[in-house]
ZAVO-48904 format. One record per residue: residue number from 0; residue in one letter; x, y, z of N, C-alpha, C in turn. Coordinates in pm, whole numbers, padded with zeros to 5 digits. Layout:
BEGIN
> resi:resn:nx:ny:nz:cax:cay:caz:cx:cy:cz
> NUM:A:X:Y:Z:X:Y:Z:X:Y:Z
...
//
This chain:
BEGIN
> resi:resn:nx:ny:nz:cax:cay:caz:cx:cy:cz
> 0:M:-04051:27957:23796:-03928:27941:23720:-03959:27862:23593
> 1:N:-03919:27916:23482:-03937:27847:23355:-03817:27758:23327
> 2:L:-03844:27637:23289:-03736:27547:23251:-03719:27553:23101
> 3:I:-03594:27551:23058:-03568:27551:22916:-03506:27418:22878
> 4:R:-03526:27379:22758:-03464:27259:22706:-03373:27303:22592
> 5:P:-03242:27319:22620:-03152:27367:22515:-03143:27269:22399
> 6:D:-03143:27323:22281:-03127:27245:22159:-02977:27214:22143
> 7:P:-02940:27089:22117:-02798:27056:22101:-02732:27131:21985
> 8:Q:-02810:27182:21893:-02756:27256:21779:-02770:27407:21796
> 9:L:-02792:27452:21919:-02809:27594:21947:-02690:27674:21896
> 10:R:-02718:27778:21821:-02613:27864:21765:-02651:28009:21786
> 11:V:-02550:28095:21783:-02571:28238:21788:-02548:28292:21648
> 12:D:-02634:28383:21605:-02621:28443:21473:-02485:28509:21461
> 13:P:-02399:28463:21368:-02263:28519:21357:-02261:28663:21309
> 14:S:-02371:28713:21256:-02373:28852:21210:-02391:28949:21327
> 15:W:-02429:28899:21443:-02445:28985:21560:-02308:29028:21612
> 16:H:-02300:29151:21655:-02177:29202:21717:-02162:29136:21854
> 17:L:-02049:29074:21877:-02023:29008:22005:-02002:29113:22113
> 18:R:-02081:29105:22219:-02067:29198:22331:-02043:29120:22458
> 19:T:-01957:29173:22542:-01930:29109:22670:-02047:29136:22765
> 20:P:-02059:29057:22871:-02163:29087:22970:-02149:29229:23027
> 21:G:-02026:29275:23041:-02004:29410:23091:-02057:29517:22997
> 22:E:-02038:29496:22867:-02091:29590:22768:-02244:29591:22771
> 23:V:-02302:29473:22783:-02448:29464:22790:-02499:29533:22916
> 24:L:-02432:29509:23026:-02470:29574:23151:-02467:29726:23136
> 25:R:-02358:29777:23084:-02342:29922:23067:-02445:29981:22969
> 26:D:-02451:29922:22848:-02530:29981:22741:-02681:29955:22750
> 27:D:-02718:29838:22800:-02860:29800:22801:-02929:29820:22936
> 28:Y:-02851:29835:23042:-02912:29845:23175:-02873:29972:23250
> 29:L:-02745:30005:23254:-02704:30122:23331:-02736:30253:23260
> 30:K:-02695:30265:23135:-02718:30391:23062:-02866:30426:23050
> 31:P:-02953:30333:23007:-03095:30369:22996:-03159:30410:23129
> 32:R:-03106:30357:23239:-03160:30390:23371:-03086:30507:23437
> 33:A:-02984:30560:23368:-02899:30665:23425:-02847:30622:23562
> 34:M:-02810:30494:23572:-02762:30438:23698:-02609:30433:23695
> 35:T:-02547:30474:23801:-02401:30469:23812:-02357:30333:23865
> 36:L:-02230:30304:23846:-02175:30181:23904:-02184:30183:24056
> 37:S:-02167:30301:24114:-02178:30312:24260:-02318:30276:24308
> 38:A:-02418:30326:24236:-02557:30294:24273:-02585:30146:24257
> 39:L:-02536:30088:24147:-02555:29944:24127:-02482:29865:24235
> 40:A:-02365:29909:24272:-02288:29843:24377:-02366:29842:24509
> 41:R:-02425:29955:24543:-02504:29963:24667:-02623:29868:24661
> 42:R:-02690:29862:24547:-02811:29779:24536:-02780:29630:24531
> 43:T:-02666:29593:24475:-02633:29452:24459:-02543:29397:24570
> 44:G:-02472:29486:24638:-02374:29439:24735:-02243:29397:24672
> 45:I:-02226:29426:24544:-02101:29396:24473:-02014:29521:24481
> 46:R:-01888:29505:24513:-01800:29621:24523:-01788:29693:24390
> 47:A:-01789:29825:24393:-01782:29907:24272:-01659:29876:24186
> 48:P:-01541:29856:24247:-01425:29823:24162:-01445:29693:24083
> 49:R:-01511:29596:24144:-01539:29469:24074:-01633:29493:23956
> 50:L:-01736:29574:23977:-01828:29607:23869:-01757:29683:23757
> 51:R:-01671:29777:23795:-01597:29854:23694:-01511:29761:23610
> 52:R:-01443:29666:23674:-01359:29571:23601:-01442:29481:23509
> 53:L:-01563:29447:23551:-01654:29369:23467:-01695:29450:23344
> 54:V:-01733:29575:23367:-01780:29660:23257:-01671:29684:23153
> 55:I:-01547:29699:23196:-01440:29724:23099:-01378:29595:23045
> 56:G:-01430:29481:23089:-01388:29353:23033:-01264:29292:23095
> 57:E:-01223:29340:23211:-01104:29284:23276:-01132:29153:23349
> 58:V:-01255:29135:23393:-01292:29011:23463:-01419:28955:23399
> 59:P:-01435:28824:23401:-01555:28764:23344:-01672:28766:23443
> 60:M:-01790:28743:23390:-01909:28726:23472:-01892:28599:23553
> 61:C:-01936:28599:23677:-01936:28478:23759:-02077:28457:23814
> 62:A:-02102:28339:23865:-02237:28303:23911:-02287:28395:24021
> 63:N:-02201:28431:24116:-02243:28517:24226:-02290:28653:24176
> 64:V:-02213:28713:24086:-02250:28843:24030:-02377:28829:23946
> 65:A:-02386:28723:23867:-02504:28701:23784:-02631:28692:23868
> 66:L:-02623:28621:23980:-02739:28610:24069:-02780:28745:24125
> 67:R:-02684:28825:24165:-02712:28956:24222:-02769:29052:24118
> 68:L:-02710:29051:23998:-02762:29138:23892:-02904:29098:23854
> 69:A:-02930:28969:23851:-03062:28920:23814:-03170:28975:23906
> 70:V:-03142:28978:24035:-03239:29027:24133:-03264:29176:24114
> 71:V:-03158:29252:24100:-03170:29398:24093:-03222:29446:23957
> 72:L:-03183:29379:23849:-03218:29425:23715:-03336:29350:23653
> 73:D:-03398:29262:23730:-03514:29186:23685:-03483:29105:23557
> 74:T:-03373:29032:23565:-03334:28941:23457:-03318:28803:23521
> 75:S:-03256:28712:23449:-03222:28584:23509:-03070:28574:23518
> 76:A:-03024:28497:23613:-02880:28474:23626:-02829:28398:23502
> 77:L:-02913:28310:23449:-02875:28235:23330:-02845:28328:23213
> 78:Y:-02921:28434:23199:-02898:28533:23093:-02755:28584:23099
> 79:W:-02710:28626:23217:-02575:28681:23231:-02469:28575:23207
> 80:M:-02494:28454:23254:-02396:28347:23235:-02387:28306:23087
> 81:L:-02500:28305:23018:-02498:28271:22875:-02423:28376:22794
> 82:L:-02437:28502:22832:-02359:28607:22765:-02209:28580:22781
> 83:Q:-02169:28539:22902:-02027:28510:22926:-01981:28389:22847
> 84:V:-02062:28284:22848:-02026:28162:22774:-02014:28192:22625
> 85:Q:-02104:28272:22572:-02099:28309:22431:-01966:28379:22400
> 86:C:-01926:28471:22485:-01798:28541:22464:-01680:28445:22474
> 87:D:-01683:28360:22575:-01573:28265:22593:-01558:28173:22473
> 88:L:-01670:28120:22425:-01666:28029:22310:-01618:28101:22185
> 89:E:-01664:28221:22163:-01623:28294:22043:-01476:28332:22049
> 90:R:-01428:28374:22164:-01285:28405:22177:-01200:28281:22152
> 91:E:-01244:28169:22205:-01171:28044:22185:-01172:28004:22038
> 92:R:-01289:28017:21975:-01300:27982:21833:-01208:28070:21749
> 93:R:-01206:28198:21777:-01122:28291:21701:-00975:28268:21726
> 94:G:-00942:28220:21845:-00803:28199:21880:-00745:28068:21831
> 95:R:-00829:27980:21784:-00782:27848:21738:-00704:27863:21609
> 96:D:-00586:27800:21604:-00514:27795:21478:-00508:27653:21425
> 97:V:-00573:27561:21496:-00583:27423:21452:-00729:27395:21422
> 98:A:-00757:27346:21303:-00895:27316:21264:-00947:27198:21345
> 99:I:-01071:27208:21387:-01137:27099:21457:-01226:27027:21355
> 100:K:-01207:26899:21344:-01286:26822:21247:-01420:26786:21304
> 101:G:-01525:26806:21225:-01660:26772:21267:-01692:26626:21244
> 102:P:-01815:26587:21278:-01859:26449:21259:-01845:26406:21114
> 103:G:-01795:26288:21093:-01785:26232:20958:-01662:26278:20883
> 104:A:-01579:26362:20943:-01458:26410:20876:-01354:26299:20874
> 105:S:-01279:26291:20767:-01175:26190:20754:-01059:26226:20846
> 106:S:-00998:26125:20907:-00885:26149:20998:-00752:26144:20925
> 107:R:-00755:26131:20792:-00631:26121:20714:-00573:26254:20684
//
């Protein structure tokens, strides 16, 4: 297991198209392998309806699903969780209508 040391200033390139974990699963893993959700469900033990809801963006990635996908798709669970966190943070940022002041900003 490789340990990572996250940089406190870690950022995602804003020019990248934001994709949900479900979109990544569908486009980068299922389609290239010609794998169906049913086949993935059998291999992971995750119910097909749950996977379908993940792929269409109705439910977020969770740790249990991330662990199972990691084993079957030869990725890490952290990869799937970081994709979800990236989406959550970006949605929150876009939804904010109140500016957040950074370090050194005047409170006046």
